[in-house]
C-alpha positions as CSV (number, residue, x, y, z in Angstrom):
1,M,-47.6,-13.1,15.2
2,R,-47.6,-16.3,17.2
3,L,-46.7,-15.8,20.9
4,I,-44.5,-18.2,23.0
5,S,-46.0,-19.1,26.4
6,R,-44.1,-18.3,29.6
7,G,-43.5,-22.0,30.2
8,R,-41.7,-22.4,26.9
9,F,-39.9,-19.0,26.9
10,F,-36.9,-20.1,29.1
11,P,-35.9,-23.1,27.2
12,V,-36.0,-21.1,23.9
13,I,-33.7,-18.5,25.5
14,V,-31.3,-21.2,26.7
15,A,-31.3,-22.8,23.2
16,V,-30.6,-19.5,21.5
17,F,-27.8,-18.6,24.0
18,L,-26.2,-22.1,23.4
19,F,-26.5,-21.7,19.7
20,F,-24.7,-18.3,19.6
21,T,-22.1,-19.3,22.2
22,C,-21.2,-22.5,20.4
23,G,-21.2,-20.8,17.0
24,V,-18.9,-18.1,18.2
25,A,-16.6,-20.6,19.8
26,W,-16.5,-22.8,16.7
27,A,-15.7,-19.7,14.5
28,A,-12.9,-18.7,16.9
29,G,-11.6,-22.2,16.9
30,A,-11.7,-22.5,13.1
31,S,-9.8,-19.2,12.9
32,A,-7.2,-20.3,15.4
33,A,-6.9,-23.6,13.6
34,A,-6.4,-21.7,10.3
35,R,-3.2,-20.1,11.6
36,Q,-0.2,-21.8,9.9
37,S,3.3,-22.4,11.2
38,K,5.9,-20.0,9.9
39,G,7.1,-22.6,7.4
40,E,3.6,-23.5,6.2
41,F,2.7,-19.8,5.8
42,Q,5.9,-19.2,3.8
43,R,5.0,-22.1,1.5
44,H,1.4,-20.9,1.2
45,L,2.7,-17.4,0.0
46,E,5.1,-19.0,-2.4
47,A,2.4,-21.2,-3.8
48,I,0.1,-18.2,-4.4
49,A,2.9,-16.4,-6.1
50,S,3.8,-19.3,-8.4
51,T,0.3,-19.3,-9.9
52,F,0.8,-15.9,-11.3
53,G,3.0,-16.6,-14.3
54,G,5.3,-13.7,-13.6
55,K,7.6,-12.8,-10.7
56,V,6.7,-11.6,-7.2
57,T,8.6,-9.9,-4.3
58,L,6.8,-9.4,-1.0
59,A,7.6,-8.2,2.4
60,G,5.5,-7.6,5.5
61,V,5.4,-7.2,9.2
62,D,2.8,-7.5,11.8
63,L,3.5,-4.4,13.9
64,K,1.8,-5.9,17.0
65,T,3.9,-9.0,17.2
66,G,6.9,-8.0,15.1
67,E,6.7,-11.1,13.0
68,R,8.1,-10.6,9.5
69,F,7.6,-12.5,6.3
70,G,8.3,-12.2,2.6
71,I,9.3,-13.6,-0.8
72,H,12.7,-12.3,-2.1
73,P,12.1,-9.1,0.0
74,N,15.5,-7.6,-0.8
75,R,15.3,-8.1,-4.7
76,P,15.6,-4.7,-6.4
77,V,12.4,-4.0,-8.5
78,A,10.9,-1.2,-10.6
79,T,8.8,1.1,-8.5
80,A,6.6,2.6,-11.2
81,S,4.5,5.1,-9.3
82,V,5.3,3.7,-5.8
83,I,8.4,6.1,-6.0
84,K,5.9,8.9,-5.4
85,L,5.8,7.9,-1.8
86,P,9.5,8.7,-1.2
87,V,8.9,12.0,-3.0
88,M,6.0,12.9,-0.7
89,V,8.2,12.1,2.4
90,E,11.0,14.4,1.1
91,A,8.4,17.2,0.5
92,F,7.2,16.9,4.1
93,Y,10.8,17.1,5.3
94,L,11.3,20.3,3.3
95,M,8.1,21.7,4.7
96,Q,9.2,20.8,8.2
97,E,12.5,22.7,7.5
98,G,10.6,25.7,6.3
99,K,11.9,25.5,2.8
100,L,8.5,24.7,1.4
101,K,4.9,25.4,2.4
102,W,1.7,23.2,2.0
103,S,-0.2,26.3,0.8
104,Q,2.4,27.8,-1.5
105,P,1.4,28.1,-5.2
106,A,2.5,25.2,-7.5
107,S,2.5,26.4,-11.0
108,E,2.5,23.8,-13.8
109,T,5.0,24.2,-16.7
110,S,4.9,22.6,-20.1
111,F,7.7,20.3,-18.9
112,D,5.5,19.0,-16.1
113,R,2.5,18.1,-18.3
114,V,2.8,14.5,-19.2
115,P,0.3,11.6,-20.1
116,G,-0.5,8.5,-18.2
117,S,-2.4,8.5,-14.9
118,G,-4.0,11.5,-13.4
119,I,-6.4,14.4,-14.2
120,L,-4.2,17.5,-14.5
121,Q,-3.2,16.7,-18.2
122,F,-6.9,17.4,-19.1
123,L,-7.3,20.6,-17.1
124,H,-6.2,24.2,-17.7
125,P,-2.5,24.4,-16.8
126,Q,-3.0,27.4,-14.5
127,I,-5.8,26.4,-12.2
128,G,-4.3,27.7,-9.0
129,L,-2.8,24.5,-7.5
130,T,-1.1,24.6,-4.2
131,L,1.8,22.3,-3.3
132,G,-0.5,20.4,-1.0
133,D,-2.9,19.9,-3.9
134,A,-0.1,18.5,-6.1
135,I,1.1,16.2,-3.3
136,T,-2.5,14.8,-2.8
137,L,-3.1,14.3,-6.5
138,M,0.3,12.7,-6.9
139,I,-0.6,10.0,-4.3
140,D,-4.3,9.6,-4.5
141,L,-4.7,9.7,-8.3
142,S,-1.1,8.9,-9.0
143,D,-1.1,12.0,-11.2
144,N,2.0,12.1,-13.2
145,T,1.8,15.8,-13.9
146,A,1.5,16.6,-10.3
147,A,4.4,14.3,-9.6
148,N,6.6,16.4,-11.9
149,I,5.4,19.5,-10.2
150,V,6.4,18.2,-6.8
151,I,9.7,16.8,-7.9
152,Q,10.5,20.3,-9.3
153,Q,10.2,21.5,-5.7
154,T,12.0,18.7,-4.0
155,G,14.7,17.9,-6.5
156,I,15.8,14.3,-7.4
157,A,19.1,14.1,-5.5
158,P,17.6,15.3,-2.2
159,V,14.9,12.5,-2.4
160,N,17.6,9.9,-2.8
161,A,19.8,11.4,-0.1
162,R,16.9,11.4,2.3
163,M,16.1,7.7,1.6
164,R,19.8,6.8,2.2
165,K,19.7,8.7,5.5
166,L,16.6,6.9,6.6
167,G,18.3,3.6,5.9
168,L,16.6,2.7,2.6
169,K,19.7,1.4,0.7
170,H,18.0,0.4,-2.5
171,T,15.5,3.1,-3.1
172,K,16.2,5.7,-5.8
173,L,14.3,8.1,-7.9
174,F,15.9,8.4,-11.4
175,G,14.2,11.3,-12.9
176,Y,10.9,13.0,-13.9
177,V,7.9,11.1,-15.0
178,F,7.8,10.4,-18.7
179,H,11.2,12.1,-19.3
180,A,13.4,9.1,-20.0
181,G,16.1,11.3,-21.5
182,H,16.9,12.5,-18.0
183,R,17.6,9.0,-16.8
184,T,21.0,7.9,-17.9
185,S,22.4,5.4,-15.4
186,A,22.4,1.6,-16.0
187,D,19.9,1.2,-13.1
188,A,17.7,3.9,-14.6
189,K,17.6,2.2,-18.0
190,K,16.7,-1.1,-16.2
191,F,14.2,0.1,-13.7
192,G,12.8,3.2,-15.2
193,L,11.4,6.0,-13.0
194,G,12.6,4.4,-9.8
195,M,13.9,1.3,-8.0
196,T,13.4,-0.1,-4.5
197,T,12.9,-3.3,-2.6
198,A,9.8,-4.6,-0.7
199,N,11.9,-4.4,2.5
200,D,12.7,-0.8,1.9
201,M,9.1,0.1,1.4
202,V,8.0,-1.8,4.6
203,K,10.8,0.1,6.5
204,L,9.6,3.5,5.3
205,L,5.9,2.8,5.9
206,T,6.7,1.4,9.4
207,M,8.6,4.6,10.3
208,I,5.6,6.6,9.2
209,Q,3.1,4.5,11.0
210,K,5.2,4.5,14.3
211,H,5.9,8.3,14.0
212,E,9.7,7.6,13.9
213,I,10.3,10.3,11.2
214,L,9.2,14.0,11.0
215,T,6.5,15.0,13.6
216,P,3.5,12.9,14.6
217,A,1.2,15.3,12.9
218,A,3.2,15.1,9.7
219,C,3.1,11.3,9.8
220,D,-0.6,11.4,10.5
221,Q,-1.2,13.7,7.5
222,M,0.8,11.5,5.2
223,L,-1.3,8.5,6.4
224,K,-4.5,10.4,5.8
225,I,-3.4,11.1,2.2
226,L,-2.4,7.4,1.7
227,G,-5.8,6.5,3.1
228,Q,-7.5,8.4,0.4
229,Q,-6.0,6.2,-2.4
230,M,-8.4,5.8,-5.3
231,D,-6.8,2.6,-6.8
232,N,-8.0,-0.3,-4.6
233,D,-7.8,-3.2,-7.0
234,A,-4.8,-4.9,-5.3
235,F,-4.3,-5.2,-1.6
236,P,-7.8,-4.0,-0.6
237,R,-9.6,-6.1,-3.1
238,Y,-10.6,-8.9,-0.8
239,T,-9.7,-7.2,2.5
240,G,-10.8,-3.6,2.4
241,G,-14.4,-4.5,3.2
242,I,-13.7,-6.2,6.4
243,P,-15.2,-4.3,9.5
244,G,-12.6,-2.2,11.2
245,V,-10.1,-2.5,8.3
246,S,-8.7,0.3,6.2
247,W,-5.7,0.6,3.9
248,D,-3.2,3.5,3.7
249,H,-1.3,2.7,0.5
250,K,0.3,3.6,-2.7
251,T,0.1,1.7,-6.0
252,G,2.2,1.7,-9.2
253,A,1.7,0.2,-12.6
254,L,3.3,-0.4,-15.9
255,D,2.2,-2.7,-18.8
256,A,3.9,-5.8,-17.1
257,V,4.0,-4.5,-13.5
258,R,1.5,-4.0,-10.7
259,N,2.8,-2.8,-7.2
260,D,1.1,-2.0,-4.0
261,V,2.7,-0.8,-0.7
262,G,0.7,0.1,2.4
263,I,-0.5,-0.3,5.9
264,A,-3.6,-2.3,6.7
265,Q,-5.1,-0.8,9.9
266,T,-6.9,-3.7,11.4
267,P,-8.7,-4.4,14.8
268,A,-5.7,-6.5,15.7
269,G,-3.1,-3.7,14.9
270,P,-1.4,-2.5,11.8
271,I,0.1,-4.8,9.2
272,V,2.6,-3.3,6.8
273,L,2.8,-5.0,3.4
274,A,4.7,-4.3,0.2
275,G,4.2,-6.3,-3.0
276,F,5.6,-6.1,-6.5
277,A,4.3,-8.3,-9.3
278,Y,6.3,-7.9,-12.5
279,D,7.2,-9.7,-15.8
280,S,3.5,-10.3,-16.0
281,P,2.2,-12.3,-19.0
282,D,-1.1,-10.4,-18.5
283,Q,-0.7,-6.8,-19.7
284,Q,-4.4,-5.8,-19.8
285,W,-5.2,-2.5,-18.2
286,T,-8.2,-3.8,-16.3
287,A,-9.2,-4.5,-12.8
288,E,-8.9,-8.3,-13.5
289,N,-5.2,-8.1,-14.4
290,A,-3.5,-11.2,-13.1
291,A,-0.8,-9.2,-11.3
292,L,-3.5,-7.3,-9.4
293,I,-5.2,-10.6,-8.5
294,V,-2.0,-12.2,-7.2
295,L,-1.3,-9.2,-4.9
296,A,-4.9,-9.3,-3.7
297,R,-4.6,-13.1,-2.9
298,L,-1.3,-12.5,-1.1
299,A,-2.9,-9.8,1.0
300,R,-5.9,-12.1,1.8
301,A,-3.4,-14.9,2.9
302,V,-1.7,-12.4,5.2
303,F,-5.0,-11.5,6.9
304,H,-5.9,-15.2,7.4
305,Q,-2.6,-15.6,9.1
306,F,-2.4,-12.5,11.3
307,L,-5.9,-11.6,12.3
308,P,-6.6,-13.4,15.7
309,A,-9.4,-15.7,16.6
310,A,-11.1,-12.7,18.3
311,H,-12.0,-11.5,14.8
312,P,-13.2,-14.7,13.0
313,A,-15.3,-12.7,10.4
314,A,-12.2,-11.0,9.2
315,A,-10.1,-14.1,9.2
316,S,-12.7,-16.0,7.2
317,N,-13.6,-13.2,4.8
């Protein structure tokens, strides 16, 4: 190894210091310059959505500043499995009221067992599940059989009544998963398992994040479950690997639908985001589905906008 003499050591240190100082200042300046006006940001989101070929609704809020944004955020849309989030909330309310217990047995019936997402359909029907197990599987693997088990405990009408009481005017569960015969209303025939709006989901997630419903411990437990989500091909695709960033979220999918609603925990504070991409021309069940990609691109654009200059690496990821 070649050594630097004492006489040349100080200039080298100064040069290195200036290099890193200027580099950080340049990166911070580039990040700050990248922040768009509200109108520019709106047009940028709409431009991304327009490349998809289907339709998009989006709502979000930066909880640190309170700044809101969206694309048709009050348009009713099909939830697919996103409706399992309101089901979980109702289950936690019933546990708080002493009507259910996390550790109580949750037996599967032949009515509960259905195809689609999840693992229970492939296992022995009496494996000793608890209600807590079923809730976790319903969210993290979007297990349809687990969802039916939980809905059997909560009921359908109580889920909808709770959502109305919380101020979610457009969010409804219409029945059990893969039991279309139990869904008879015009909205049920149009939207399937459930309906909501992007704004409704942002409202619900914000209340959970800010501990405005249930107890703080219950909200934190729900956030922990959402943080264990195994489907990370949408919002976290380009943003989940940023240092200090994690997603607490719930996804949903149908042939022509991909949805993601969640909270990005970032070094700059939480960002709540709900996106629904539907009428998709791409109906492949792969990670490269166009609806997943457009949701991922929208989440990346949101990060560019709201992560401050203090975190240039995140903003430029």
